[in-house]
N, C-alpha and C positions, 0 to 999 in steps of 0.2 A: 721206517721201512727200509729195507736193504740195498746193498750198493750193487752197481750193473756187474753181471758178471763175465770178466773176458775173459776171448772175443767175445765180442758180441755183434751178430748181425744187425746196421739199425735202418738199412732198406734192402730190397729185393723186389725187381719187377714183378709186375703180379704174369700169375703165367694166361696165355691166350688171350695177349694183347696184339696178338700179331699174328697171324696165319703162317704156315709152316709150307705153302705151295713152293716157293722158292726153292725147296730141297727136293722136291720131284725132279724126275731124270728119266728119259726115251719113254716119257707116255705119251707122246703126239703123232700121230701118222702125218706122213705128204700132204694130204690131204687136204687135214686140219689147220696146219701150218699154214699152207697158203689162201685158204675161204675164211678162216675165222680172223685170222693172224696177219694175211695180207704179208706175208713172207715168199714174197717170188723171189726179187731180188734180194740176194742174200749178198756172196761175196762179188767181187771183182773178178776173182780167177777161176776157181771152179763153180759146178751147178752141185751143189752137196746132195740133192736128190738121187742122180745117176750118176755119181762118182767121176765127172769128166772134165775137162780146163773149158774154158772159157774162149781162152783165146785161141785163134786162127794159127795152126804151125804149118809153114809152106812144106811142099813137096818137095823134097833134094831130088836132082838129078842123078844123084850117087847111090840111089836106096840098094838094098842089095835084097831083091828078088826072092832069095831063094828063101827067106823068111815066110812065103805064103807058100812054099810047096807046091807050086801049080806043076802037072806034069808035063814036060819037056815036051813028050811029043804032042800036046795036042796045040801047047800054047809059048811060042820062045822069045817074042817078047809082048810083056802084059801091056804094055802103053800102043802097040798095034792091035790087039784083041779089044779091050776098053780102058781107053786112058782116064774116064770119068768114076766108072766102077774102081779101079786100080786106086786111083788119089782118096776115094775117098773111103777102101780100106787100110790106106795108110794112116791120114790124119786121123779112123779110129783106134787105129793101133796105137797112137801116140799118145792120144789124147784122153783113152782110157786110163780110170784110177783104181785102186781097192779100195777099201775103208781106210787103212791106216795113210794112206799117198794122200789121200782126200783130206782126211783130218790134220794131216799134217800142215797141210797148205792153210788151213785153214787157219790154224794157230797162232804161223806165221804172222800172216794176214790180220789174226785180234791183233798180236803183240804190235806190229807197227801201227796199227791206228790207235792204242794206249796211249801212244808218245804225247800225243798234247795233253792229254791228265796228270801226268807225270812229268811236267816238263823241269823243275828243278827240283835241291833239296835233299836232306838226310831220308826221305821216304820215297823219293821218287823211285825207287828200282823195287819197292813190294811189289808192285803188281804185274812184272817180271816173274819175279816167286811163287805169287798167287796163280795167274794163267799157265804155268810150270806145274804148279800142281794141281790145278782144272787137269791137263792133259796127263797126267802123272794116273787120275783115273782112280783112287783111290780110297779117293770119301772119309783118308780122313782127317781128324781137326789139325789145323795146320795156328802151329805158334810160332812169334818171333821176335827178335828183339825187339825188330824198331817198330813192332805195334807196342811193347812194351812202353818205349819210349816217347812214340803219338802219344798215349793218351796219358802217362803222367805230363809229358809235355803242353796239351788242351787243360788237364787238371788246374797245372800249375799257374796256369797263364788266362783263366777264365776270371776277370773281374765283377764280374754282370752281379747283378742283386741278385737272380736267380743261381748264380750260382752253387753247387750242392756242395761244396766243401767251403765257400763260404758261409751259406748258412749252420752246418755244423758247427765253425769254432763259434759264431755266434749267439749260437744256441747252448754250447757248453758255458760260455761265458755270464748267462744268464741265470742256465738251470745248474749249474754247481752248486752243491750247499759247501760253501767256502768254511763255513762255522764248522763242517766236520770234516771236510776235506773229501765227499765224494760226490757221484752222480749216483743216484738215486734209482733201481731199475724200472721204477714205474717211469719214469723219465724218457725210457727208450719209443715207447709208443709216439709220443710227442718227436721226438725228434726224425722217427720217421714218415710222421703228416709231416712236418715243418719239412724234409728233403724231399719227398712228394710236388710238394706247391711249387720249390723248382724246378731246376732240368739235368738228368744225368748228362755225363759226358757223349757230343756226337761232333764227328765230322763234316760239319754244311758250312763252314765260315765259306767266304770267300776265299780263300787262299787256296782250303782244301781240294778246290776247283780244281786246281793247275801243279800242286805238291803232294799230290800221287794218294792223299788219305780219303778223297770222297770219291774215288772210283774203284777202291780196295774195300771202303769201310761206310764211309756217310754216315748212317744211322747205325743206333745195336740194339739190338734182339732182345737182350736181356742183360742187367745189370746189377750184381752185389754190392753191396759196403759195408765193408765190419770195422769195426771198434777196435783194434787190436791192441793196444796201449793206454793208459790214462794216469797221471802221474800230477799231485796237485800238494802244492804247497801253500803258504802260508797269502802268497800275491800273484801269483800264475799256475797253468799248467801247461802241461804236453801230452801231446795224442799221438797216436799212427794210428789212419788211416787206409786202408785196403779195401784197392778197389779191384771188382773182376767182374768183366764184360765178355759178351758176345757176339757177333753176328755169322750171318751166314752168306756166303760168297756163293750166288744163287740167281736168277733172275724168276719174277712169279709173274702170273698171267697180266697182273694189271700193269705191271711193268714193263711190259713189250706194248702194250695199248697204249700204253702215253706217249704222243707226240716227240718229247725229248728224250725219250730210247729209240722208239719206233725209228726216228729219222735219222739213225746213226748207223752203220756199216758194222760197227766194233759190236754191239749191242743185238743187231741179228741174227752174227753169227753166234756171239756170244750162247745168243737163246736156242738154236736151234742144232748146236752143239751140244748142249746140257738136254732140251726135250726130244729132238726127236730121235725114235725109236729104232735108228739104222749107227745111230751116235752114241747117244747115251754116256756122253759124261756126267759124271759124279761133283756135284756140288758138295761145298761143305764147310763145318764153322768153322770160325775164326776166332782164337783166345787170348785175350790179352790183360797183362795186367799190372798194378803199379799201387806203388807202397807211398805215402804222402806224410810227411811229420810236418805236426801245427801247434802253437804254443799262444798261449793269450794272456792276458792281467785281470784279474781280478775289477771287477766295475765301480 
């Protein structure tokens, strides 16, 4: 039997365990969004389908009528001619927006509505950074030191029996050939199965609902765990484990049909900004990475 060759991938999420619908964008019409997904009431501030403000703007008595370019020979005072008509024209002029103006208001509203999901802690600013990345519309991978910190913190503080790190540690204790001071290559598949029976890092704890991690990551789309180094002496081992996780910052069709998402204006705005053909803001992949060192003694 041969020693394991390092670095060695000891776990990788199986492809196809999730759909990638949450990375689609600009693929829905107004009719579909309203009839299939019930997205009539999206924003409290604007109508995203016709790019108009919702709030009524009162007519100022000091408006500049020259903006309407009325022939002076036929109309001397617009209000004498048809006050209702000019009031409507005036309101439409102030309430009509272009695409960018409308999307800017939607993103501002989305940002304000995100606050209850990120009330406190080191990771509370992540949602602001990720909404800004969505608004930038580059579709590029998002990386940030706070994501790496959050991943490491989650792994370090998962003391449950299903913790992947805990399973790795106890597997090494039991399966290292202490006489030869080596972990055999043949053990790798067994270690992969052991990790698979547990759970990979996720952010679905109670505190994640208000510390910013539940709204930014929550679940993970893919995880890879690599045994980077392993040193063994007569009585103990030391190992370094690398975790890489990916998630998608985007909403899929199933998400918005769930009551917990559909009932919140934050998610309705997000879904329309992403999926409506006239906006089509691109979702993106988030990546995080952490390295954990552990040790254990000979049983």
